[in-house]
C-alpha positions in Angstrom: 0.2 0.0 0.0 2.7 2.5 0.9 4.5 1.7 -2.3 1.6 2.2 -4.2 1.0 5.6 -2.8 4.7 6.6 -3.4 4.2 5.4 -7.0 1.1 7.4 -7.4 3.0 10.7 -5.9 5.8 10.1 -8.3 3.4 9.8 -11.3 1.6 13.1 -10.2 4.9 15.0 -10.3 5.1 14.0 -14.0 2.0 16.1 -14.8 1.9 19.8 -15.4 -1.6 19.8 -14.8 -2.2 16.6 -12.2 -5.4 14.9 -11.9 -7.2 15.0 -8.8 -6.1 12.2 -6.4 -8.7 10.0 -4.9 -12.4 11.0 -4.2 -13.2 14.6 -4.3 -13.4 16.5 -1.0 -16.6 18.3 -2.1 -19.9 17.0 -0.3 -22.1 15.1 -2.2 -25.1 17.0 -3.4 -28.3 16.0 -2.0 -31.8 17.5 -1.9 -31.1 18.5 1.9 -28.0 20.4 0.9 -29.8 22.2 -2.1 -32.7 23.2 0.1 -30.2 24.5 2.9 -28.2 26.5 0.5 -31.4 28.1 -1.0 -32.6 28.8 2.3 -29.4 30.9 3.0 -29.8 32.7 0.0 -33.4 33.8 0.8 -32.3 34.7 4.5 -29.7 36.9 3.2 -31.2 38.5 0.0 -34.6 37.5 -0.3 -36.5 35.1 -2.5 -36.2 37.2 -5.3 -32.5 36.7 -5.4 -32.8 33.0 -5.4 -32.0 31.6 -9.1 -31.4 28.0 -9.9 -28.2 29.0 -12.0 -26.9 31.3 -9.0 -27.7 28.4 -6.5 -25.8 26.0 -8.8 -22.8 28.3 -8.8 -22.9 28.6 -4.9 -22.9 24.7 -4.6 -20.3 24.4 -7.2 -22.3 22.2 -9.7 -23.6 22.9 -13.2 -27.5 23.8 -13.0 -28.6 20.6 -14.4 -27.4 18.6 -11.5 -30.0 20.5 -9.2 -32.8 18.9 -11.2 -32.0 15.7 -10.0 -33.1 16.5 -6.9 -35.9 19.0 -7.7 -38.2 19.4 -10.5 -38.3 23.2 -10.8 -37.9 26.4 -8.8 -41.5 26.3 -7.8 -40.8 22.7 -6.1 -37.7 24.1 -4.5 -39.8 26.9 -2.8 -42.2 24.5 -1.4 -39.4 22.4 0.0 -37.8 25.4 1.7 -41.1 26.4 3.2 -41.8 22.9 4.5 -38.5 22.7 5.9 -39.0 25.8 7.9 -42.4 25.2 9.0 -41.1 21.7 10.3 -39.3 23.8 12.9 -42.7 24.7 14.5 -43.4 22.6 17.4 -46.9 21.4 16.9 -47.5 19.5 20.2 -49.8 20.9 22.3 -51.7 19.6 25.5 -55.3 18.7 24.8 -56.1 19.2 28.4 -55.4 22.9 28.2 -58.1 25.3 27.0 -58.3 25.8 23.3 -57.3 29.3 23.4 -54.0 28.6 25.0 -53.5 25.7 22.6 -53.9 27.9 19.3 -52.2 30.9 21.2 -49.0 28.7 21.8 -49.1 27.6 18.2 -49.2 31.2 16.8 -46.3 32.3 19.0 -44.3 29.3 17.8 -45.1 30.0 14.1 -44.2 33.5 14.7 -40.9 32.9 16.3 -40.1 30.6 13.5 -40.9 32.8 10.7 -39.1 35.7 12.2 -35.9 33.6 12.6 -35.8 32.9 9.0 -35.7 36.5 7.2 -37.7 36.5 3.7 -39.6 33.3 4.5 -42.9 34.9 5.3 -42.9 36.9 2.2 -42.4 33.6 0.3 -45.1 31.9 2.2 -47.4 34.5 1.6 -47.3 33.6 -2.2 -47.1 29.8 -2.0 -49.0 27.1 0.0 -46.7 24.2 0.1 -49.3 21.6 1.3 -46.2 19.4 2.5 -45.9 17.4 5.4 -44.8 20.1 7.8 -47.5 22.5 6.7 -50.1 19.7 6.9 -49.2 18.8 10.6 -49.4 22.6 11.4 -52.7 22.8 10.1 -53.8 19.9 11.7 -52.4 21.2 15.0 -54.4 24.5 14.8 -57.7 22.8 13.4 -58.1 20.0 16.2 -58.4 22.3 19.2 -60.6 24.8 17.1 -63.1 22.0 16.2 -62.9 20.8 19.8 -63.5 24.2 21.2 -66.9 24.2 19.6 -66.5 25.4 16.1 -68.3 23.3 13.4 -66.1 22.1 10.4 -66.3 25.0 8.0 -66.1 27.7 10.6 -63.2 26.1 12.4 -61.4 26.2 9.1 -62.1 29.8 8.8 -60.9 30.5 12.3 -57.6 28.7 11.4 -57.1 30.7 8.4 -57.7 34.0 10.3 -55.1 33.2 12.9 -52.6 31.7 10.3 -52.9 34.7 8.2 -52.7 37.3 11.2 -49.6 35.5 12.4 -47.9 35.5 9.0 -48.9 39.0 8.2 -47.4 40.1 11.4 -44.1 38.3 10.7 -43.9 40.0 7.1 -42.6 43.2 8.9 -39.8 41.2 10.6 -37.7 42.9 13.4 -34.9 43.7 10.8 -37.4 45.5 8.4 -36.6 49.4 8.0 -40.4 50.1 9.4 -39.2 48.2 12.7 -36.0 49.6 12.8 -37.3 53.0 12.8 -39.6 52.5 15.8 -36.7 50.7 17.7 -34.3 53.7 17.2 -35.3 56.1 19.9 -34.2 59.5 18.3 -36.1 58.4 15.0 -39.3 57.2 17.0 -39.3 60.6 18.6 -39.2 62.3 15.5 -42.1 60.3 14.1 -44.1 61.0 17.3 -43.4 64.8 16.9 -44.4 64.7 13.2 -47.7 62.8 14.2 -48.6 65.3 17.1 -47.9 68.2 14.6 -50.5 67.2 12.1 -53.4 69.5 11.6 -55.9 68.3 14.1 -58.7 70.0 12.1 -57.9 67.1 9.5 -56.5 64.5 11.6 -57.6 64.7 15.2 -57.5 61.2 16.1 -54.2 60.7 14.5 -52.7 63.7 16.1 -53.9 62.6 19.4 -53.2 58.8 19.3 -50.5 58.2 16.4 -47.6 57.9 19.0 -49.5 54.8 20.3 -49.9 53.2 16.8 -46.2 53.9 16.1 -44.7 52.8 19.4 -41.7 50.3 20.0 -43.9 47.5 21.3 -43.8 44.7 18.8 -44.3 41.8 21.1 -47.4 43.6 22.9 -48.7 44.4 19.6 -48.7 40.6 18.5 -50.1 39.5 21.8 -52.7 42.1 21.9 -53.9 41.4 18.1 -53.9 37.7 18.8 -55.8 38.2 22.0 -58.3 40.3 20.2 -58.7 37.5 17.4 -59.2 34.8 19.8 -61.6 36.7 22.0 -63.6 37.4 19.0 -63.6 34.0 18.2 -64.9 32.8 21.8 -67.8 35.7 21.7 -68.7 35.3 17.9 -71.6 33.2 16.8 -70.7 30.5 14.4 -72.6 32.5 11.6 -70.6 35.5 12.1 -67.8 33.8 10.7 -69.4 33.2 7.2 -68.8 36.1 4.7 -71.6 38.5 4.8 -71.5 39.0 0.9 -69.3 38.4 -1.8 -66.6 41.1 -2.1 -68.0 42.5 -5.4 -71.4 43.1 -4.1 -70.2 45.2 -1.1 -69.8 48.9 -1.5 -66.2 50.1 -1.6 -66.3 53.9 -0.9 -63.6 56.1 -0.2 -62.2 56.6 3.1 -64.6 58.5 5.2 -67.7 57.2 3.3 -70.4 54.9 4.6 -69.3 51.2 4.5 -71.3 48.6 3.0 -73.8 46.9 4.9 -72.7 43.8 6.8 -75.1 41.5 8.1 -74.9 40.5 12.1 -76.3 37.6 14.0 -76.9 36.6 17.2 -76.5 33.4 19.0 -73.9 31.5 21.3 -70.2 31.7 20.9 -67.6 29.1 21.0 -67.0 27.2 24.3 -64.1 28.6 26.3 -63.1 25.4 28.0 
């Protein structure tokens, strides 16, 4: 063996451009590695920066090699999203009230999305329907249905909580809007601007704007989620059905009278 290695070394010295010796040190290309590298690109530069050609260059392969592991860029997006959603702990204690179960899931989902910059924006455009996203939907739906909502209403409630959480995560803590609120000097300038608005035109905004533009991101999420859940507890099942098709409702400009929205009475969800 030692003699064979010495012979190989001598042979390599006879080449101006010697061939690689033994196996390549580059890690084998796998679907997991493709997804992980694509997630890195999105976290750094956003989903719009992800291209198959650029990803192949980062991985040190030709673009065609990627298609042995993913059929298309769209499928790659779905694999990325499902990999991120797999980080959400979907376990809940069925002995707890349904309100606590869905609140815990929403908090976990928000934490995972905000830990991966750019993913919430991508998730807003795609619905991967993979193993992790299905498990998350099941985790939300089960306590909502057990809490007293019939099938369709439980599904609408799930979408409401999911969309609220996703929408909140879109403005992640690193976004310019959030950074403006976190910077004390800039936030004070914003508050001064709002207070200086003409009270004859913006009376409510001049008085209350500083509370709407405050450095209280966590409180905003908790308050909004609590409002949604309390609304689900109090609202009759019929209230979760759409009052009318969107194109049948009046859509006046700001300040005009809104379209009529049907209301109904009845018992709300059980708050067990």
